[in-house]
C-alpha positions in Angstrom: -18.1 -45.1 -18.9 -15.2 -44.4 -19.2 -13.2 -44.8 -22.4 -11.9 -47.6 -21.6 -13.0 -49.3 -18.0 -10.6 -52.2 -17.5 -8.0 -51.9 -20.2 -5.7 -54.7 -17.9 -1.8 -54.1 -17.9 -1.1 -57.4 -17.1 0.0 -60.3 -18.9 -2.9 -62.9 -20.2 -4.0 -66.1 -17.6 -1.2 -68.5 -17.2 -3.4 -71.2 -16.7 -5.0 -71.5 -13.1 -3.2 -69.4 -11.8 -5.3 -66.1 -10.7 -7.4 -67.5 -6.8 -8.6 -66.0 -4.7 -6.7 -63.5 -2.7 -5.6 -65.5 0.4 -6.7 -63.6 3.3 -4.3 -64.1 5.7 -2.9 -62.1 8.7 -4.8 -59.9 11.7 -3.2 -56.1 10.6 -5.4 -53.2 8.9 -4.9 -53.2 4.8 -1.7 -51.9 4.0 -3.1 -48.3 3.1 -3.7 -47.6 6.2 -0.1 -47.9 7.1 1.1 -45.2 4.6 -2.1 -43.0 6.7 -0.6 -43.3 9.5 2.9 -42.3 11.1 4.1 -45.8 11.1 6.8 -47.3 9.0 5.2 -47.2 5.3 4.9 -50.5 4.0 6.4 -52.3 0.4 3.9 -51.0 -1.1 3.8 -47.2 -0.1 7.9 -47.9 -1.6 7.4 -49.3 -4.2 5.1 -46.8 -5.4 7.3 -44.1 -4.6 11.2 -45.7 -5.4 8.5 -45.5 -8.9 8.5 -42.3 -8.7 5.1 -42.1 -7.4 3.2 -39.6 -4.7 1.5 -41.0 -2.2 -1.3 -38.9 0.0 -2.6 -41.4 2.5 -5.1 -43.9 2.0 -8.9 -42.9 -0.2 -10.8 -42.0 3.4 -14.1 -40.8 2.6 -13.7 -41.8 -1.2 -17.2 -41.4 -1.6 -16.5 -37.3 -1.1 -15.8 -37.7 -5.1 -19.5 -37.6 -6.0 -21.7 -40.4 -7.2 -20.0 -39.4 -10.5 -17.2 -42.0 -9.6 -20.2 -44.4 -9.5 -21.6 -43.7 -12.5 -18.0 -43.9 -14.5 -16.5 -46.8 -13.7 -17.9 -51.3 -14.3 -16.1 -51.4 -10.7 -18.1 -49.3 -7.9 -21.2 -48.7 -10.4 -23.3 -51.1 -8.2 -21.9 -49.8 -5.3 -23.4 -47.9 -2.5 -21.0 -44.4 -1.2 -21.2 -45.8 2.5 -19.1 -49.0 1.0 -16.7 -46.8 -1.2 -15.9 -45.2 1.6 -15.0 -48.8 3.1 -13.5 -49.9 -0.6 -10.6 -47.2 0.0 -10.0 -47.2 3.5 -8.5 -49.9 2.0 -6.6 -48.3 -0.8 -4.0 -46.2 -1.2 -4.3 -43.2 -2.9 -1.2 -41.9 -5.3 0.0 -38.7 -7.7 1.7 -38.6 -11.4 1.9 -35.7 -13.7 1.7 -35.8 -16.9 4.6 -38.8 -18.2 4.8 -40.2 -15.6 4.6 -43.8 -15.7 2.3 -45.9 -12.9 2.9 -49.2 -14.4 5.6 -50.6 -16.1 5.5 -53.2 -18.8 7.6 -56.4 -17.1 7.6 -54.6 -14.1 6.3 -57.2 -11.1 3.3 -56.1 -8.8 0.2 -57.3 -6.8 -1.9 -54.4 -7.2 -4.0 -52.3 -9.3 -5.4 -49.0 -10.3 -8.6 -47.7 -10.3 -8.8 -43.8 -11.7 -10.0 -41.4 -9.6 -9.5 -38.4 -12.2 -6.8 -37.7 -15.6 -6.2 -39.8 -19.2 -3.8 -42.5 -19.3 -2.4 -44.4 -22.5 -1.8 -47.8 -22.2 1.3 -49.5 -24.7 3.3 -52.2 -25.6 6.1 -52.5 -26.8 6.4 -55.2 -30.2 9.5 -56.3 -31.5 11.1 -54.5 -33.7 11.8 -56.2 -37.6 13.9 -59.1 -37.5 15.5 -57.8 -40.9 16.6 -55.1 -39.4 19.4 -54.7 -37.5 19.0 -51.0 -36.9 15.2 -50.7 -36.0 13.9 -49.8 -32.8 11.1 -52.0 -31.2 7.3 -50.6 -31.8 5.2 -49.1 -28.8 2.1 -49.8 -30.3 -1.4 -48.0 -28.4 -3.8 -50.3 -27.1 -5.7 -47.6 -25.5 -6.2 -44.6 -23.3 -8.4 -44.6 -20.6 -10.3 -42.2 -17.9 -12.1 -41.8 -14.7 -13.4 -45.3 -13.1 -11.1 -47.6 -16.0 -9.3 -50.3 -13.7 -6.0 -51.1 -14.3 -3.4 -54.4 -13.6 -6.3 -56.4 -12.2 -4.8 -59.5 -13.7 -1.4 -59.1 -12.7 -2.7 -58.1 -8.8 -4.2 -62.2 -9.7 -1.9 -63.9 -11.2 1.1 -62.6 -10.1 3.0 -62.2 -13.5 4.5 -59.5 -15.0 2.5 -56.3 -16.2 1.6 -56.8 -20.0 1.7 -53.3 -21.0 2.2 -50.0 -19.7 0.3 -47.6 -18.3 1.8 -43.3 -18.8 0.2 -40.5 -17.8 -1.4 -38.3 -20.5 -2.3 -35.0 -17.4 -2.5 -35.1 -14.0 -4.2 -37.6 -12.6 -4.9 -39.5 -9.6 -6.1 -43.0 -8.8 -6.2 -45.2 -5.8 -4.2 -48.9 -5.9 -5.4 -51.2 -4.4 -2.8 -54.3 -3.8 -4.1 -58.2 -3.7 -3.4 -58.9 0.6 -5.9 -55.0 1.2 -8.5 -57.4 -0.7 -8.2 -60.6 1.2 -8.8 -57.9 4.4 -11.5 -56.4 3.6 -12.6 -60.0 2.7 -12.4 -61.1 5.5 -13.2 -57.9 8.0 -16.4 -56.4 5.2 -17.7 -60.0 3.8 -20.2 -57.4 1.6 -18.1 -55.2 0.2 -15.2 -58.2 -0.1 -17.5 -60.4 -1.8 -18.9 -57.5 -4.1 -15.4 -55.9 -5.8 -14.8 -59.8 -6.2 -17.6 -60.7 -8.0 -16.9 -57.3 -10.3 -13.2 -57.5 -10.6 -14.5 -61.1 -12.2 -17.0 -59.5 -14.5 -14.3 -57.5 -16.3 -12.1 -59.3 -16.5 -15.0 -61.8 -18.4 -16.0 -58.5 -20.7 -11.7 -57.9 -21.5 -11.3 -61.7 -22.4 -14.9 -61.8 -24.1 -13.2 -58.3 -26.3 -9.6 -60.5 -26.8 -11.8 -63.6 -28.4 -13.7 -61.2 -30.7 -10.8 -58.8 -32.1 -9.1 -62.1 -32.7 -12.4 -64.0 -34.3 -12.0 -61.1 -36.8 -8.6 -61.7 -37.4 -9.0 -64.7 -38.8 -13.0 -63.6 -41.3 -9.5 -61.4 -42.1 -6.9 -64.2 -43.3 
């Protein structure tokens, strides 16, 4: 398994805002726009403006081998054919060392699946109010590797990103948008349903881990 299978870069849930993606429109998933000769999709433009290299859709993602399924909690129950179906709905991006993939405080309705490389996840904490010259502090939340999922909470609730994700070395990642999930559910219900179950499990595990850390902190006080 990856070092952290789902270190989310989104804010904690606010009420009941996290709902199933809308199944709007009849156009194919956004990833197809990037792979074709048409105008780039808004998602592709957003990623390019952030300085990330967009390589098209993740067609034939099964070509990365069974190791990807083994290393990813999100994909572990998918078949190779289902993996290819999912990949067609995703954009493939590349980041160089030091590039920011997800920035704390930004809006975003998409998540990342790391295909290769290592990512540092950090959170800004306010400086000590007693020292006006002190700058904000950066706290490391974790380091993620191949198979990890980032940003899934913001994809659902559309809240701002909770943390910053920065490439430590060269990174390739698959981007899945909220709209693309809606299209996937409509066009490939079996794959879409399996994906939603896995994301829900990842979110539940993250909430459980957060609760356990809170309990340990309270026990120390």
